[in-house]
N, C-alpha and C positions, 0 to 999 in steps of 0.2 A: 888519903888520896891527895896528890899534888895537882894543881890546876895551872895550865898555861892558857892564857887568853890571847886570842887574835882579835884585835879591836879595829873598828873602822865604821864609817858611815854606811848608810844604805847604798847598795850597788857599788861599793868601793872595791870589792874583790876579796871579801873574807872567805867565801866558799872556794874561790880560785886558789887562795893561799893555802887553805886547809887541804885542798886537793894536791897541791904541789908537795906539801909536807907528807901526806899519805903516800904519794908516789915514791918519795925518798925512803920512807920507813919500810915500805914493802920490800925494798932491796936488801934491808938488813934484818928483817924479821923472819920468824919461822914462816915457811911457805904457806901453811894452812892458817887462815884467819877468818874473821867474820866481817861481812860487808852487808849493811842493811839487813842484818839478822840472819844471813845465809852464810854457810861455810864455803869459802872460795880458796883457790890456790894461786891466784895471780892478781895483778892490778885490775880492779873492777870498776874504776871510775866510769861514770856515764856522762854523756854530754847532750845538751839540747841542740836545736837547729842552728843556733848562733855559735856553736862550738864552745859553750860555757859549761863548766862543771855543774852537775845537778846535785843538790844537797844530799848528804849521805851521813851514815854513822859507820864506824868500823872499830874493831878491837884487834890489836896485833900483839904478838909476843916477841919481845926483843930482849934476849938474854933471860934474866929472871923477872923482867918487868912486863906487866900487862898494860898496854897503852891504848886508851880509847880516844876516838876523834868524833866530834859532833860539828858538822859544818854549818848547820842552820842556827843562826843566833839572833835573828831579828825579833822574834816573838817570844817574850819571856815565859809564858805558860808552856809552850811547846819545848823550849830549851830546858825548863825545870823538869819536865817529865823525862826527857832524854838523859839529863844528869842523874836523876834518880835510878834509871835503868843501869847506867854505868856504875853507880855505887853498888847496886845489887849484884853486878858482875865482878865486883871486887877489883876494879881497875886501880892500878898504882898511880898512873899519870893520865890526866884527862886534858886533851887539847880541845878547846871549844871556842867558838866565835861568839862575839857579843857586839851588838850595836853600841857605838861609842858613848852615847849620852848617859851621864850619871844622873838620871832623874827618876822620879817615882814612876813605876811601871815599866822601866826599861830592863832589858835583859842583863845589862851590866850591873844595875842596882840589885836585881834579884840575886845574882851570883854573890855579890858582896853581902847582902842581908841574910840570905838563906844558906849559904854554903861556906863562906870564908872563915867562920868561927871554928868549924870542925875540919876543914880541908884548906891546906895552905896554897895560896896563890903564889907561885914561884916565878912567874913571868907574865908580863903584859906587853904585847907587841902591836904597835900601830902600823898598819900596812901602808905601803906606798901605792899610789894610784897614778896611772898614766892614761891620758885620753887617746894616746896613739895605740891602736890595736896591736901593732907589731911589738910593743913593749909591755903588753899586759902582764906577761909572766916574768919577764926579765927584771922588772923593777921590784918584784917580790922575792927574788932569790936571796937577798941578804937577810931578810926576815926568816925565810925557810931555813937557811944555814944556822942562824942563831937558835932557832927552836930545836933543830936536830942536835946541835952541840950541847944544848941544855939537857936534853934527854940522855945523851951519851955520858955525862958526868954524874948522873944519878946512880 
């Protein structure tokens, strides 16, 4: 499995970025895919009362590739369980979020320590953040494009 990391601080928009990536991948994937463990046929993102993307997992088929997405990346133990599920599903590419700190107990360190020896990290993307609500998504578009482009060349 190849791993693409979306990195950022707490509440910086990692889940928003993964939601934007998911929305783009749904356009080029097979229609039927899984979202939070259920089979769906359309973009299934859910939003809270503040219109923010709610954490999710998804597996999409793009050509011959099985692409998994894990948006929740702040709690290392939860992320580890979700990564193990993706491995059991034989995902080719995993896009996951990780809080940015490389310290003991962090999700980033857990990925490095527990998964990078057997699974190649092919990209790490630091997301951009704007305090202006109207720019919340637009500042993330260059990162989304880079992730999509990386998947397309595999």
